[in-house]
N, C-alpha and C positions, 0 to 999 in steps of 0.2 A: 320517655319518663317525665320530662318536664310538662308535657302536654296533660298527663294523667294527674300529675301532682297539683297543677294549677288550673286544670280543667279549661285549657285554652289551646286551641289548634293551631295557633301562630307559631308555636315552637316546632312542630312538625315541618311546616313549610320553611321555616328558617334553616333547620337541619338539612333539608333537601337542597336548598340553595347553597349551603356550605359545602355539602359533598359533591355538588355540580362544580363549584369553583375550585375545589381541590382536584378534581378530574381534569379540568381545563389546564391548571398549573403543570400537573404531570405530563399531560399530552404535549404542551409547549416544550418543557424540558427535554422530552423524548425527541421531538422534532429538531430541536437545536443540536442534540448530541449526534443524531443520525444522519442529519442532512448531507454533511459532507461525505459520508460513506455512500450515501444513495446516489450523489452527483458524480461519483468516480473521482474521489480526492486522490491527488498524487501523493507520493511519500514526501517527507519533509526534505527541505533543502540539505540539512545535515546528513540524512540517511543517503541522498543522492550523491552528494560530495564525497562521503565516504566510499561508496560504491566506485566511484570514479578514481579515487586514490588507489583503491585495491586493484582495480583492473590495470591501471597504468603502471603499478609497481611490477607486474609480471614481466619477465624479461622478453617473452615472445610477442608482447604488444607494442606496435609502433605508434598507433593512434586510435582513437575511439570517438564515436559521436556521444551526444548527450543521452545519459541513460533515461528511458521512458518507463515510469512506475505508475501503478494503478493499485489503490486499495481495493480489494474484493471482499474485504471483512475487516474487523477491528485488528486482527492479528494475521492477516493474509495478504501479501503484497506481491503483485505480479511485476517482473521486471524483463524489459526488452532492451537489447543493446546491439549496436553495430560496431564490432570491433576489427580494426586493420592489423593483422599480424605481419611480423616481419617477412619479407619476401623470400628469404632462403629456406623457410620452414617447410618440411613435408607435411602431407595431410595427417599422418600419425603424431607428428609434433604438434600440430594445430589441435588435434583431438585431445591430447594430453594437456595442452594449455587451457583448453576450454573446461576440462575437468578440474584442474587446479583453481581456476578462477571461480567456478561455481562452487567448489568447496570452501574456498576463501570467504565468499560472500555469505554462504549458508552459515558458516561458523561465526562470523561477525554479526550478521543480521538474521536472527531466527525467524523474524516475520516474513521475510522474502521466501516464500514457498514455491513459486513457479519463476523459472529463469529461461528466457529465450535469447539465444546469442546468435547473431548473424555475422559469420566471419567474411568479411569482404574489404575490398578497397573502398575508401569512403567516397571516392568519385563515382561509384556505381558500377565499375567493371569488375569482372571475376569474383562470383560469389559462391560461397561454400556455406551451407546452412548446417548448424550444429544443434 
């Protein structure tokens, strides 16, 4: 419009440069916001500590390794844990405990959508995958 009003083509060039700069700024902001998700960001320390507290609160758990988390999307966290259950528990009791733990985590942290639990002694012997 300014080019037509003032019969000067410099306004078209300036407008094109402004649009280009705006696109660069938007691209940089998108890179900053999505970089951590693309790089496989872990869940926050608060979420990991909360998960650890929830798991250790179950009466069937004797110990656990650190939870491994990975953001698959902004609202999609994968969780993998190695949990040592009390020695006196049967397979059915361990299965019930795994269900309780999963339900507790999903209720507290809706972003945790995939949970993988390995029920084992933390020294590496006797493994039961759930």
